[in-house]
Structures are given as C-alpha cells and as structure tokens.
N, C-alpha and C positions, 0 to 999 in steps of 0.2 A: 802645349800639351802633347802627350804621346798619341800615336794613332789609336783610334778606337775610343777616345775620350767622349764623355757625354757633355754636351753644352746645355746650359740652363737658360733657355729663351722661350718665349711664347706668351700665353694668355695670363691675365692677372690671377693671382692666387687668392684664396679666401683669408681674410684677416680675422674672421670669427669674433668680431667685436673688439679687436685689439687696435693699437695705434695705426693710423692710416699712412703715416710717413714711411719712407724707405722704398726699397725696390720691390714693388708688387708684381712680380713676374713668375711664371711657372717654368717647368723644365720638361724635357722629353725623356721618355724611357724610364721614368721614375716609378718606384713602388710607393703606393699610398700608405701612410701610417694609419693604423686603425683609429677610428673616431670613437669617442665615448665621453662619459661624464668626467668632470674635473674632480680629482681626488687629491687630498693633501697626504704627504708621506711622512712617516716618522723619521727623525734624524738618523737613527741607526739602521734603517731598512737596508736589505740586500745581503747576499751571502758574503761571508768573510773570504778574503783572498787566500791563495796558496801562500805558504810561508817559506822564507829563505832558511838557510842552514842554521842561523842563529835565532830562529823563531819569528823574526819580523822581516818584511820586505825592506830592502835598503834602497832608498830613493833620495834624489836631490831636488832642490828648487833653485833654478837660476836666480841668483840674488843680486842682480845688477840694478834693477829698477822695477817698479810695479808692485803687484799684489803678493809680495813675498811672504809676509807673516800670515796672511789669510790662508795661503796654500799650505804653509808649514803646519798650521793648526788643524786644517782639515785632514791632511795626511797622517798626522799624529793620532788624531781621533779615530782614523780608519785602521790603525794598527801598524803603521810604518815607522821605521827608524829613519829620521829625516836629517839631511845635511844641506847647508847652504853652499851653493857652487858659485865661485867667482874666478877660479883659475883652472887650468887643465888638470893639475894635481888633485883637485877636489873631486874629480870624476872617478878616481880609483875605488874599485869595489862596489860601485853603484849598479843596481839593476834597472833603474829607471830615472828619468829626469823630467821635471815639469818646467815648461817655459810659460811664465805667468802673463796675465794681462798687464798692460801699461802702455808705454809709447814705443811702438815697434822700431822706429828709426833710431831712437836713443839706445834701446836695448841691442839692436843689431850692430851699431857702431861700437858699443862697449864690448860686445862679444868679439868683434874683430880685433880691437885693441888688446884684449886679454888673451888672444891666441886660442880661443875656444872653438872656432868654427871647424878647423881641420881635424882636431882630435875628436870632436863630436861626429863629424861625417865618417871618420874611420871606425868609430864604435858602431855606428849604424850599419855601415857596410859589412862589418864583421858579425852583425846580429847579436851583439852583446849588450845593447842598451835600448830600452823602450822609451819613447818620448810622448809627452802629452802637452800640446800647445793649446792655451785658452786665450781667445780674443787676439791680442797682439801676438801671443805665442803661435796661434794658427798661421798668422802672416809669416812669422819667422820660419815655419816649417814648409811653407808652400813653395812649389817649384816655380810658379809664375804669379806675379803680383801686378795688378793694374792700379794706376793712380799713384805711382812713385814707389819704387822697389828699394827697401832698405837692404843692407848686408844681411844675409840670412843663410839658413842651412839648405833649403831647397830640396828636402828629402821626401816630401809628401806630394804625390802626383795630383795636385789640385791647382786651379787658377782662382785667386781671390781678388776682390776689390776692396780697398781700404775704406773704412768709415762710410760705407754705402748706406747704412741705416740712418745716417744723419749725425747731428751734433750731440754734445753731452745732454742738452735739454730734451733730446728725443729718445733718451733711454727708456726702457720699458721692461716689464716682466710678463711671461706667459707660462701656462701649464702645458708642457710639451710631451706628447706621447713618445716614448722610447721603448719599443717592444722588447729590445734586447735586455732591458733592465726590469722588466715586469709589467704588469697591467697598469699600475698607478703611474700617472705622468710625473715628469721631473719639473720642478720650478726653475725656469731659466731666466737669468738676468742678463739683458743685453745693454751694453754701454759702448757707444761708438763702435759697434761691431762690424767686422768684415763680412762681406757676402761672398759665398762660393759661386763662381760663374761656371765652372766646369770641373769634372773629376775624371781621372784616368780609369782604365779598365780594372786595375787592381784595388780600387778604393771602394769600400762598402759604406753606403749612406745609412746611418743609424737613426737619424731624425731629420725632419724638415720643418720649416715654418714659412708660410706664405710662398710656397713653391720653390724654396731654396734649401739645400742641405745646410744644417747648422751643427751637425755632429757626424764626423766621419772617422773611419778606421781603415788603416792600411797595414796589414800584418800585425805587429806589436805596437804600432803607433796610433795615437788617438789625437783628434783635434776638435775643439768646439768653438763656435762663434760667441758663446755665452760664458758666464762666470760660475762654474760649479762650486767654487770656494766660498761664495757669498750666501749660500743656503745651508740649512742643517742636514739635508738629505745627502748621505754619503755613498749612495749606490754607484754613481759614476766614478768617484774617487776609488772605490773598491774594485770596480771593473778595471781601472788602469793598473792597480796593484796586481791584479790577477795576470794581466798582460806582461807586466814587468818581471814577474817571477816565473813566467813560462819560458821554457827552453827556446833559444833563438832558432 
C-alpha cells in the first residue's frame, strides 16, 4: 500500500444478528455509517445517471467468466447501452466497464491471454474509462491481494484478502447502509466475498460491514465485495453510470 494508507485491524465488529463466520475485526480511522431501521427499496429507486451523446451511457461487461448476463440485465434496466467485452477492440467507445463476480484467477488469466490488461491500464491512466469491480472484480482491481494474487489490473489502491468471508455455504445477505445512495439501505449479497484489509489515502469508503469496507470509490472507479447485480435495487448501478459519464 502507499504511504498514509489505513489498515483495518482491531476489535470485533458488530454482526447485528447476521452470520457469525468470517473476519470479525474493526478498523482504525473509519467513519461509522448511520444506523437505522431496515428498509426495502424499490427496484427503480435512485436518480437517473447523466446521459452520453447518444442518450445512453455506453458501458461494457467483461465477458470472460462469471456473472456476465446478470450485469448486462441490470445495466440495461438502468438505462445503459451494454456491450460484452472479450478483446481490446471491444473497448472502443466505452465510457465504463464492469468486472463481474466469478473466479478471479480464471478471469485474470483470461484477461492476460486476451491482451486486455495493458489497454485497460492505459485507458485508466488517461482517465477515459470508469471501472466497477464486484466481488472477484474487486480483486482484479486491487493493487495488493493476500492469499494468492491473480493477474490483475492493480489500479485501485486497496489491499484485499480473497475468500475471507468463507466458503460458498457461508454466503449471506444483509441490509447495508450506504449514505451516498440515500437513507434506505442496499440489499447486499455476499458470495465467497473478498475482505478489504487496507485502503490508500485517495480511496473513499462508502459502506462497511462488521468493521470492514465493502464498497469503495476512487475517482471514477467503484468496487464492491457484494453482488449488486443480484438484487432489484438499481441505485448502485446508476451511481456507476453517473461516474462513467462524468468527464475524466
């Protein structure tokens, strides 16, 4: 991690009646999310994103492995023009790219073989592409990975640990406060999720669960340990589309 990063160590966090498995530790210098009652949110809740020149944000979904169709469906419902990305040429004209959940080592190796890593790093460096990594996608964006590091982009200044919440059978759902998206919580689905152990000074923590960041933003880039494509609530998807259509 870069100098000035925040490490996530300390006392056990509150599980608020949720599953007891996984890394129950707190973190230093964090801002507490507001506590409140549980609310269900309507599928179309949240403001519409800014629009591209053709009237719809142009975004891609990395379509090598994982939750590709679920992301395509959510993005389309949120008002985006969606393209599957398998080669560097598929990136042309895109304002944003989603790296889906799946198996991070398999996806990373396929990205490497497809020649996607360097073109993506170049687009990020130029400020012309917003990225959204979910679950395995968060690992692929992370600068540092504990527990075996796959080929990855390494453009997000976070340290993550793979599968730290447990196995597939330890999957769970929670109602997660995300103040940036409004008062009502987001339904968050965790499936073999990574844990964020540290963040750099330029990373904003948007949501935490049991003392760990689970949703972070750095500039126009977004990463979540959970799966927003598996719920009806489109607020987080629309937030990404807003980042994607914002000038770099």
